[in-house]
Structure formats: structure tokens, C-alpha cells
C-alpha angles and dihedrals in degrees: 000000000000114000121204115187121186122182139171088206115097092251127334111240120262089241091056092047091049092049090049093050092048093051092048091048090053090050089047089063089061097045135007109260114195097182137001121203112192124184120195118193133179109201112193095188096056128074099232093051102193125068123182124185127184131196113188117195106212136155105287123008114001121245118236124180137163133200132189127193144146095257132040092233093053092047089051091050091051092047091051092050093049093048091049091050092050093048092048090049090051092048092048091050091050093049091049089050091051092046091050090050090050093051093048093050097046113122119260118239114227121198 
């Protein structure tokens, strides 16, 4: 997985970068992620100062989410939860599609 991290902060801390990589690696076990583009912004003029956006390039439609919070850690937690929910929704949809295909193609029983 290729990780692209853009930030308007001077330099995100090593701890933050490590947490981000760990969370993306955990999500990568659920679904193949070809590329992850993460943008970290600190907006001084807005009340929730930190904004994180993620664009995951995956097979099929890409996943894009955004989170805003007062601290960088809380914004990262929200982003992780939203990404997990989107991936689970995609996996559920795929399994329902496969199950529906299986039910439609089952052989008919003639008596």
C-alpha cells in the first residue's frame, strides 16, 4: 500500500504517523488498499481546529471520508471509525451480491 500524507502542520509527530500507519494496516487486512491519500489540516479560524480527510484507492469505487474534531487524536479516531464502517458496508454489500447470485443460479428440482 502506498501512503501519501499531506499536512499544513510543520511536521506531524512520529507517534501520529505510526498510529495512522497501524490503523491503515488493520484496515488493509479487511480489504485490499492500493493507495491511501491522507490530508491533515489545522485550521486556526474554525472551532474544531483539526480536519482529516482520507481517500482510499481500492478495487471498485474509492472510499473517501472526512473527520473534524478539536484534537488530532480524536479526529484520527473518528476517521478510523468512519473508514471501518464504510469498508464493512462494502463487504456486506459484496457478500449479499454473491449470495443473491448463488440463490439465482441454484438448480431447479423437477418432480
